[in-house]
Jmol script that loads the backbone (N, CA, C; Angstrom):
load data "model"
ATOM      1  N   UNK A   1     -18.041 -28.519  28.721  1.00  0.00           N
ATOM      2  CA  UNK A   1     -18.038 -28.594  27.490  1.00  0.00           C
ATOM      3  C   UNK A   1     -19.428 -28.319  26.761  1.00  0.00           C
ATOM      4  N   UNK A   2     -19.595 -27.754  25.728  1.00  0.00           N
ATOM      5  CA  UNK A   2     -20.704 -26.720  25.405  1.00  0.00           C
ATOM      6  C   UNK A   2     -20.602 -26.404  24.021  1.00  0.00           C
ATOM      7  N   UNK A   3     -21.677 -26.172  23.767  1.00  0.00           N
ATOM      8  CA  UNK A   3     -21.775 -25.556  22.116  1.00  0.00           C
ATOM      9  C   UNK A   3     -21.429 -24.001  22.126  1.00  0.00           C
ATOM     10  N   UNK A   4     -20.945 -23.406  21.527  1.00  0.00           N
ATOM     11  CA  UNK A   4     -20.978 -22.065  21.432  1.00  0.00           C
ATOM     12  C   UNK A   4     -21.508 -21.803  19.687  1.00  0.00           C
ATOM     13  N   UNK A   5     -22.417 -20.658  20.214  1.00  0.00           N
ATOM     14  CA  UNK A   5     -22.688 -20.315  19.327  1.00  0.00           C
ATOM     15  C   UNK A   5     -21.632 -19.509  18.226  1.00  0.00           C
ATOM     16  N   UNK A   6     -20.907 -18.523  18.981  1.00  0.00           N
ATOM     17  CA  UNK A   6     -19.866 -17.355  18.480  1.00  0.00           C
ATOM     18  C   UNK A   6     -18.448 -18.568  17.967  1.00  0.00           C
ATOM     19  N   UNK A   7     -18.078 -18.788  16.854  1.00  0.00           N
ATOM     20  CA  UNK A   7     -16.985 -19.309  16.826  1.00  0.00           C
ATOM     21  C   UNK A   7     -17.409 -20.894  16.893  1.00  0.00           C
ATOM     22  N   UNK A   8     -18.118 -21.682  16.025  1.00  0.00           N
ATOM     23  CA  UNK A   8     -18.277 -23.251  16.601  1.00  0.00           C
ATOM     24  C   UNK A   8     -17.281 -23.949  15.914  1.00  0.00           C
ATOM     25  N   UNK A   9     -17.270 -25.189  16.389  1.00  0.00           N
ATOM     26  CA  UNK A   9     -15.898 -26.212  16.059  1.00  0.00           C
ATOM     27  C   UNK A   9     -16.128 -26.613  14.953  1.00  0.00           C
ATOM     28  N   UNK A  10     -17.371 -26.912  14.077  1.00  0.00           N
ATOM     29  CA  UNK A  10     -17.590 -27.461  13.054  1.00  0.00           C
ATOM     30  C   UNK A  10     -17.039 -26.973  11.553  1.00  0.00           C
ATOM     31  N   UNK A  11     -16.856 -25.886  11.581  1.00  0.00           N
ATOM     32  CA  UNK A  11     -16.567 -25.113  10.444  1.00  0.00           C
ATOM     33  C   UNK A  11     -15.113 -25.305  10.258  1.00  0.00           C
ATOM     34  N   UNK A  12     -14.494 -25.463  11.707  1.00  0.00           N
ATOM     35  CA  UNK A  12     -13.036 -25.533  11.856  1.00  0.00           C
ATOM     36  C   UNK A  12     -12.393 -26.980  11.334  1.00  0.00           C
ATOM     37  N   UNK A  13     -13.300 -28.168  11.896  1.00  0.00           N
ATOM     38  CA  UNK A  13     -13.110 -29.281  11.766  1.00  0.00           C
ATOM     39  C   UNK A  13     -13.039 -29.600  10.458  1.00  0.00           C
ATOM     40  N   UNK A  14     -14.050 -28.958   9.678  1.00  0.00           N
ATOM     41  CA  UNK A  14     -14.034 -29.062   8.265  1.00  0.00           C
ATOM     42  C   UNK A  14     -12.850 -28.347   7.335  1.00  0.00           C
ATOM     43  N   UNK A  15     -12.852 -27.358   7.787  1.00  0.00           N
ATOM     44  CA  UNK A  15     -11.368 -26.583   7.297  1.00  0.00           C
ATOM     45  C   UNK A  15     -10.340 -27.575   7.348  1.00  0.00           C
ATOM     46  N   UNK A  16     -10.058 -28.190   8.695  1.00  0.00           N
ATOM     47  CA  UNK A  16      -8.873 -29.068   8.894  1.00  0.00           C
ATOM     48  C   UNK A  16      -9.026 -30.371   7.617  1.00  0.00           C
ATOM     49  N   UNK A  17     -10.248 -30.734   7.668  1.00  0.00           N
ATOM     50  CA  UNK A  17     -10.553 -31.791   6.673  1.00  0.00           C
ATOM     51  C   UNK A  17     -10.101 -31.523   5.268  1.00  0.00           C
ATOM     52  N   UNK A  18     -10.428 -30.602   5.115  1.00  0.00           N
ATOM     53  CA  UNK A  18     -10.446 -30.156   3.795  1.00  0.00           C
ATOM     54  C   UNK A  18      -8.736 -29.869   3.105  1.00  0.00           C
ATOM     55  N   UNK A  19      -8.136 -29.412   4.189  1.00  0.00           N
ATOM     56  CA  UNK A  19      -6.716 -29.301   3.887  1.00  0.00           C
ATOM     57  C   UNK A  19      -6.027 -30.765   4.124  1.00  0.00           C
ATOM     58  N   UNK A  20      -6.426 -31.614   5.319  1.00  0.00           N
ATOM     59  CA  UNK A  20      -5.168 -32.650   5.503  1.00  0.00           C
ATOM     60  C   UNK A  20      -6.190 -33.992   5.346  1.00  0.00           C
ATOM     61  N   UNK A  21      -7.260 -34.304   5.182  1.00  0.00           N
ATOM     62  CA  UNK A  21      -7.994 -35.251   4.722  1.00  0.00           C
ATOM     63  C   UNK A  21      -9.309 -35.446   3.773  1.00  0.00           C
ATOM     64  N   UNK A  22      -9.037 -34.914   2.883  1.00  0.00           N
ATOM     65  CA  UNK A  22      -9.835 -35.172   1.302  1.00  0.00           C
ATOM     66  C   UNK A  22     -11.354 -36.067   1.171  1.00  0.00           C
ATOM     67  N   UNK A  23     -10.081 -36.840   1.710  1.00  0.00           N
ATOM     68  CA  UNK A  23     -11.568 -37.971   1.359  1.00  0.00           C
ATOM     69  C   UNK A  23     -12.433 -37.816   2.472  1.00  0.00           C
ATOM     70  N   UNK A  24     -12.314 -37.816   3.848  1.00  0.00           N
ATOM     71  CA  UNK A  24     -13.197 -37.658   4.951  1.00  0.00           C
ATOM     72  C   UNK A  24     -13.865 -36.166   4.138  1.00  0.00           C
ATOM     73  N   UNK A  25     -13.277 -35.117   4.152  1.00  0.00           N
ATOM     74  CA  UNK A  25     -14.017 -33.959   3.434  1.00  0.00           C
ATOM     75  C   UNK A  25     -15.107 -34.178   2.335  1.00  0.00           C
ATOM     76  N   UNK A  26     -14.500 -34.693   1.753  1.00  0.00           N
ATOM     77  CA  UNK A  26     -15.378 -35.287   0.341  1.00  0.00           C
ATOM     78  C   UNK A  26     -16.380 -36.003   0.810  1.00  0.00           C
ATOM     79  N   UNK A  27     -16.192 -37.039   1.658  1.00  0.00           N
ATOM     80  CA  UNK A  27     -17.801 -37.805   2.188  1.00  0.00           C
ATOM     81  C   UNK A  27     -18.716 -36.990   3.268  1.00  0.00           C
ATOM     82  N   UNK A  28     -18.275 -35.914   3.769  1.00  0.00           N
ATOM     83  CA  UNK A  28     -19.049 -35.354   4.482  1.00  0.00           C
ATOM     84  C   UNK A  28     -19.846 -34.036   3.610  1.00  0.00           C
ATOM     85  N   UNK A  29     -19.030 -33.925   2.557  1.00  0.00           N
ATOM     86  CA  UNK A  29     -19.850 -33.019   1.911  1.00  0.00           C
ATOM     87  C   UNK A  29     -20.651 -33.199   1.113  1.00  0.00           C
ATOM     88  N   UNK A  30     -20.410 -34.762   0.387  1.00  0.00           N
ATOM     89  CA  UNK A  30     -21.228 -35.404  -0.495  1.00  0.00           C
ATOM     90  C   UNK A  30     -21.138 -34.856  -1.930  1.00  0.00           C
ATOM     91  N   UNK A  31     -19.449 -34.987  -2.181  1.00  0.00           N
ATOM     92  CA  UNK A  31     -19.348 -34.122  -3.568  1.00  0.00           C
ATOM     93  C   UNK A  31     -19.690 -34.858  -4.637  1.00  0.00           C
ATOM     94  N   UNK A  32     -20.272 -34.013  -5.934  1.00  0.00           N
ATOM     95  CA  UNK A  32     -20.423 -34.919  -6.605  1.00  0.00           C
ATOM     96  C   UNK A  32     -21.745 -35.552  -6.660  1.00  0.00           C
ATOM     97  N   UNK A  33     -22.661 -35.455  -5.683  1.00  0.00           N
ATOM     98  CA  UNK A  33     -24.270 -36.161  -5.972  1.00  0.00           C
ATOM     99  C   UNK A  33     -25.169 -34.977  -5.874  1.00  0.00           C
ATOM    100  N   UNK A  34     -26.117 -35.410  -6.111  1.00  0.00           N
ATOM    101  CA  UNK A  34     -27.116 -34.017  -5.957  1.00  0.00           C
ATOM    102  C   UNK A  34     -27.657 -33.829  -4.616  1.00  0.00           C
ATOM    103  N   UNK A  35     -27.472 -34.683  -3.684  1.00  0.00           N
ATOM    104  CA  UNK A  35     -27.808 -34.321  -2.391  1.00  0.00           C
ATOM    105  C   UNK A  35     -26.979 -33.610  -1.412  1.00  0.00           C
ATOM    106  N   UNK A  36     -25.763 -32.793  -2.466  1.00  0.00           N
ATOM    107  CA  UNK A  36     -24.642 -32.005  -1.670  1.00  0.00           C
ATOM    108  C   UNK A  36     -25.074 -31.030  -0.666  1.00  0.00           C
ATOM    109  N   UNK A  37     -24.257 -31.333   0.329  1.00  0.00           N
ATOM    110  CA  UNK A  37     -24.332 -30.240   1.283  1.00  0.00           C
ATOM    111  C   UNK A  37     -23.557 -28.963   1.279  1.00  0.00           C
ATOM    112  N   UNK A  38     -24.197 -27.941   1.665  1.00  0.00           N
ATOM    113  CA  UNK A  38     -23.233 -26.569   1.520  1.00  0.00           C
ATOM    114  C   UNK A  38     -21.889 -26.903   2.811  1.00  0.00           C
ATOM    115  N   UNK A  39     -21.127 -25.741   3.034  1.00  0.00           N
ATOM    116  CA  UNK A  39     -19.988 -25.488   3.822  1.00  0.00           C
ATOM    117  C   UNK A  39     -20.733 -25.113   4.860  1.00  0.00           C
ATOM    118  N   UNK A  40     -22.330 -24.656   5.027  1.00  0.00           N
ATOM    119  CA  UNK A  40     -22.229 -24.258   6.249  1.00  0.00           C
ATOM    120  C   UNK A  40     -23.393 -25.286   7.162  1.00  0.00           C
ATOM    121  N   UNK A  41     -24.116 -26.491   5.672  1.00  0.00           N
ATOM    122  CA  UNK A  41     -24.708 -27.466   6.559  1.00  0.00           C
ATOM    123  C   UNK A  41     -23.684 -28.398   7.071  1.00  0.00           C
ATOM    124  N   UNK A  42     -22.665 -28.657   6.138  1.00  0.00           N
ATOM    125  CA  UNK A  42     -21.278 -29.630   6.933  1.00  0.00           C
ATOM    126  C   UNK A  42     -21.271 -28.875   8.092  1.00  0.00           C
ATOM    127  N   UNK A  43     -20.694 -28.020   8.423  1.00  0.00           N
ATOM    128  CA  UNK A  43     -20.157 -27.604   9.685  1.00  0.00           C
ATOM    129  C   UNK A  43     -21.240 -27.544  10.835  1.00  0.00           C
ATOM    130  N   UNK A  44     -22.525 -27.540  10.306  1.00  0.00           N
ATOM    131  CA  UNK A  44     -23.183 -27.320  11.411  1.00  0.00           C
ATOM    132  C   UNK A  44     -23.793 -29.001  11.959  1.00  0.00           C
ATOM    133  N   UNK A  45     -23.526 -29.613  11.104  1.00  0.00           N
ATOM    134  CA  UNK A  45     -23.932 -31.272  11.199  1.00  0.00           C
ATOM    135  C   UNK A  45     -22.704 -31.956  12.044  1.00  0.00           C
ATOM    136  N   UNK A  46     -21.054 -31.472  11.707  1.00  0.00           N
ATOM    137  CA  UNK A  46     -20.198 -31.713  12.867  1.00  0.00           C
ATOM    138  C   UNK A  46     -20.028 -31.229  13.733  1.00  0.00           C
ATOM    139  N   UNK A  47     -20.762 -29.951  14.258  1.00  0.00           N
ATOM    140  CA  UNK A  47     -21.058 -29.320  15.723  1.00  0.00           C
ATOM    141  C   UNK A  47     -22.105 -30.014  16.317  1.00  0.00           C
ATOM    142  N   UNK A  48     -23.068 -30.140  15.842  1.00  0.00           N
ATOM    143  CA  UNK A  48     -24.275 -30.918  16.535  1.00  0.00           C
ATOM    144  C   UNK A  48     -23.501 -32.376  16.925  1.00  0.00           C
ATOM    145  N   UNK A  49     -23.043 -33.320  16.042  1.00  0.00           N
ATOM    146  CA  UNK A  49     -22.173 -34.491  16.560  1.00  0.00           C
ATOM    147  C   UNK A  49     -21.218 -34.615  17.756  1.00  0.00           C
ATOM    148  N   UNK A  50     -20.509 -33.204  17.656  1.00  0.00           N
ATOM    149  CA  UNK A  50     -19.316 -33.287  18.603  1.00  0.00           C
ATOM    150  C   UNK A  50     -20.094 -32.802  20.267  1.00  0.00           C
ATOM    151  N   UNK A  51     -21.514 -31.757  19.690  1.00  0.00           N
ATOM    152  CA  UNK A  51     -21.943 -31.354  20.547  1.00  0.00           C
ATOM    153  C   UNK A  51     -22.411 -32.669  21.552  1.00  0.00           C
ATOM    154  N   UNK A  52     -23.146 -33.376  20.682  1.00  0.00           N
ATOM    155  CA  UNK A  52     -24.003 -34.775  21.109  1.00  0.00           C
ATOM    156  C   UNK A  52     -23.025 -35.714  22.090  1.00  0.00           C
ATOM    157  N   UNK A  53     -22.099 -35.610  21.353  1.00  0.00           N
ATOM    158  CA  UNK A  53     -20.935 -36.645  21.695  1.00  0.00           C
ATOM    159  C   UNK A  53     -20.591 -36.088  23.314  1.00  0.00           C
ATOM    160  N   UNK A  54     -20.125 -34.880  23.305  1.00  0.00           N
ATOM    161  CA  UNK A  54     -19.186 -34.486  24.748  1.00  0.00           C
ATOM    162  C   UNK A  54     -20.153 -33.434  25.459  1.00  0.00           C
ATOM    163  N   UNK A  55     -21.747 -33.838  25.354  1.00  0.00           N
ATOM    164  CA  UNK A  55     -22.427 -32.903  26.152  1.00  0.00           C
ATOM    165  C   UNK A  55     -22.471 -33.191  27.983  1.00  0.00           C
ATOM    166  N   UNK A  56     -22.424 -34.292  27.949  1.00  0.00           N
ATOM    167  CA  UNK A  56     -22.638 -34.917  29.179  1.00  0.00           C
ATOM    168  C   UNK A  56     -21.132 -34.787  30.314  1.00  0.00           C
ATOM    169  N   UNK A  57     -19.742 -33.993  29.518  1.00  0.00           N
ATOM    170  CA  UNK A  57     -18.771 -33.994  30.060  1.00  0.00           C
ATOM    171  C   UNK A  57     -18.129 -35.179  30.101  1.00  0.00           C
ATOM    172  N   UNK A  58     -16.952 -35.558  31.039  1.00  0.00           N
ATOM    173  CA  UNK A  58     -16.127 -36.537  31.274  1.00  0.00           C
ATOM    174  C   UNK A  58     -15.857 -37.253  32.000  1.00  0.00           C
ATOM    175  N   UNK A  59     -15.205 -38.126  32.416  1.00  0.00           N
ATOM    176  CA  UNK A  59     -15.646 -39.059  33.182  1.00  0.00           C
ATOM    177  C   UNK A  59     -14.169 -39.515  34.136  1.00  0.00           C
ATOM    178  N   UNK A  60     -13.877 -39.330  35.118  1.00  0.00           N
ATOM    179  CA  UNK A  60     -12.735 -39.305  35.346  1.00  0.00           C
ATOM    180  C   UNK A  60     -12.553 -40.687  36.432  1.00  0.00           C
ATOM    181  N   UNK A  61     -11.797 -41.963  36.324  1.00  0.00           N
ATOM    182  CA  UNK A  61     -12.072 -42.907  37.123  1.00  0.00           C
ATOM    183  C   UNK A  61     -10.680 -43.322  37.809  1.00  0.00           C
ATOM    184  N   UNK A  62     -10.978 -42.998  38.825  1.00  0.00           N
ATOM    185  CA  UNK A  62      -9.530 -43.712  40.021  1.00  0.00           C
ATOM    186  C   UNK A  62      -9.458 -45.331  40.242  1.00  0.00           C
ATOM    187  N   UNK A  63      -8.296 -45.739  40.655  1.00  0.00           N
ATOM    188  CA  UNK A  63      -8.247 -46.922  40.970  1.00  0.00           C
ATOM    189  C   UNK A  63      -8.694 -47.815  39.817  1.00  0.00           C
ATOM    190  N   UNK A  64      -8.178 -47.538  38.545  1.00  0.00           N
ATOM    191  CA  UNK A  64      -8.337 -48.501  37.495  1.00  0.00           C
ATOM    192  C   UNK A  64      -7.024 -49.325  37.135  1.00  0.00           C
ATOM    193  N   UNK A  65      -7.249 -50.071  36.486  1.00  0.00           N
ATOM    194  CA  UNK A  65      -5.756 -51.093  36.281  1.00  0.00           C
ATOM    195  C   UNK A  65      -5.448 -49.988  34.864  1.00  0.00           C
ATOM    196  N   UNK A  66      -4.227 -50.428  34.728  1.00  0.00           N
ATOM    197  CA  UNK A  66      -3.737 -49.881  33.017  1.00  0.00           C
ATOM    198  C   UNK A  66      -3.664 -50.934  32.597  1.00  0.00           C
ATOM    199  N   UNK A  67      -3.427 -51.866  33.048  1.00  0.00           N
ATOM    200  CA  UNK A  67      -3.332 -52.889  31.636  1.00  0.00           C
ATOM    201  C   UNK A  67      -4.656 -53.337  31.042  1.00  0.00           C
ATOM    202  N   UNK A  68      -6.056 -52.266  30.866  1.00  0.00           N
ATOM    203  CA  UNK A  68      -7.001 -52.453  30.462  1.00  0.00           C
ATOM    204  C   UNK A  68      -6.709 -51.880  28.866  1.00  0.00           C
ATOM    205  N   UNK A  69      -5.800 -51.126  28.976  1.00  0.00           N
ATOM    206  CA  UNK A  69      -5.634 -50.342  27.491  1.00  0.00           C
ATOM    207  C   UNK A  69      -4.407 -50.123  27.582  1.00  0.00           C
ATOM    208  N   UNK A  70      -3.358 -50.998  27.805  1.00  0.00           N
ATOM    209  CA  UNK A  70      -1.663 -51.061  27.428  1.00  0.00           C
ATOM    210  C   UNK A  70      -1.195 -52.350  27.992  1.00  0.00           C
ATOM    211  N   UNK A  71      -0.089 -52.274  26.928  1.00  0.00           N
ATOM    212  CA  UNK A  71       0.477 -53.663  27.220  1.00  0.00           C
ATOM    213  C   UNK A  71       1.578 -53.282  28.295  1.00  0.00           C
ATOM    214  N   UNK A  72       2.202 -54.493  29.201  1.00  0.00           N
ATOM    215  CA  UNK A  72       3.059 -54.404  30.142  1.00  0.00           C
ATOM    216  C   UNK A  72       4.244 -53.618  29.927  1.00  0.00           C
ATOM    217  N   UNK A  73       5.053 -53.571  29.059  1.00  0.00           N
ATOM    218  CA  UNK A  73       6.248 -52.852  28.336  1.00  0.00           C
ATOM    219  C   UNK A  73       5.690 -51.688  28.352  1.00  0.00           C
ATOM    220  N   UNK A  74       4.628 -50.770  28.088  1.00  0.00           N
ATOM    221  CA  UNK A  74       4.122 -49.344  27.904  1.00  0.00           C
ATOM    222  C   UNK A  74       3.703 -49.272  29.208  1.00  0.00           C
ATOM    223  N   UNK A  75       3.504 -49.895  29.971  1.00  0.00           N
ATOM    224  CA  UNK A  75       3.186 -49.441  31.378  1.00  0.00           C
ATOM    225  C   UNK A  75       4.798 -49.210  32.426  1.00  0.00           C
ATOM    226  N   UNK A  76       5.088 -50.422  32.135  1.00  0.00           N
ATOM    227  CA  UNK A  76       6.631 -49.817  32.563  1.00  0.00           C
ATOM    228  C   UNK A  76       7.385 -48.415  32.389  1.00  0.00           C
ATOM    229  N   UNK A  77       7.219 -48.254  30.854  1.00  0.00           N
ATOM    230  CA  UNK A  77       7.975 -47.161  30.482  1.00  0.00           C
ATOM    231  C   UNK A  77       7.492 -45.759  31.130  1.00  0.00           C
ATOM    232  N   UNK A  78       5.892 -45.693  31.070  1.00  0.00           N
ATOM    233  CA  UNK A  78       5.459 -44.637  31.361  1.00  0.00           C
ATOM    234  C   UNK A  78       5.209 -44.579  32.754  1.00  0.00           C
ATOM    235  N   UNK A  79       5.676 -45.335  33.542  1.00  0.00           N
ATOM    236  CA  UNK A  79       5.483 -45.186  35.686  1.00  0.00           C
ATOM    237  C   UNK A  79       6.962 -44.819  35.393  1.00  0.00           C
ATOM    238  N   UNK A  80       7.721 -45.377  34.646  1.00  0.00           N
ATOM    239  CA  UNK A  80       9.564 -45.155  34.889  1.00  0.00           C
ATOM    240  C   UNK A  80       9.815 -43.543  34.652  1.00  0.00           C
ATOM    241  N   UNK A  81       9.351 -43.379  33.264  1.00  0.00           N
ATOM    242  CA  UNK A  81       9.924 -42.340  33.082  1.00  0.00           C
ATOM    243  C   UNK A  81       8.623 -40.998  33.243  1.00  0.00           C
ATOM    244  N   UNK A  82       7.313 -40.979  33.382  1.00  0.00           N
ATOM    245  CA  UNK A  82       6.761 -39.839  33.739  1.00  0.00           C
ATOM    246  C   UNK A  82       6.628 -40.144  35.090  1.00  0.00           C
ATOM    247  N   UNK A  83       6.152 -41.077  36.147  1.00  0.00           N
ATOM    248  CA  UNK A  83       6.034 -40.737  37.644  1.00  0.00           C
ATOM    249  C   UNK A  83       7.194 -40.910  38.103  1.00  0.00           C
ATOM    250  N   UNK A  84       8.203 -41.699  37.560  1.00  0.00           N
ATOM    251  CA  UNK A  84       9.544 -41.567  38.383  1.00  0.00           C
ATOM    252  C   UNK A  84       9.550 -42.722  39.392  1.00  0.00           C
ATOM    253  N   UNK A  85       9.154 -43.616  38.844  1.00  0.00           N
ATOM    254  CA  UNK A  85       9.001 -44.851  39.676  1.00  0.00           C
ATOM    255  C   UNK A  85      10.165 -46.197  39.134  1.00  0.00           C
ATOM    256  N   UNK A  86      10.929 -46.453  40.076  1.00  0.00           N
ATOM    257  CA  UNK A  86      12.147 -47.127  39.425  1.00  0.00           C
ATOM    258  C   UNK A  86      12.063 -48.636  40.400  1.00  0.00           C
ATOM    259  N   UNK A  87      12.614 -49.927  40.150  1.00  0.00           N
ATOM    260  CA  UNK A  87      12.739 -50.911  40.923  1.00  0.00           C
ATOM    261  C   UNK A  87      13.716 -50.689  41.883  1.00  0.00           C
TER     262      UNK A  87
END
end "model"
wireframe off; spacefill off
backbone 0.3
color backbone group
């Protein structure tokens, strides 16, 4: 996970927001205000934020219980359908 100078992710996210989430796009660009950001500024800001969030990488956790993030029904369904476990 690192920042790319060529083809950064920020402008791609801004384009997606413009097409699918106009409210968030307007918020990020501050449309209609004196301190309006340019497309390049918004893209750089999003790229920097994504880089800061993911620059430490990801963490794999082993021997962690599923019920911290899933209810029992979902655990049974996932283990049965995707792991192949049956009673």
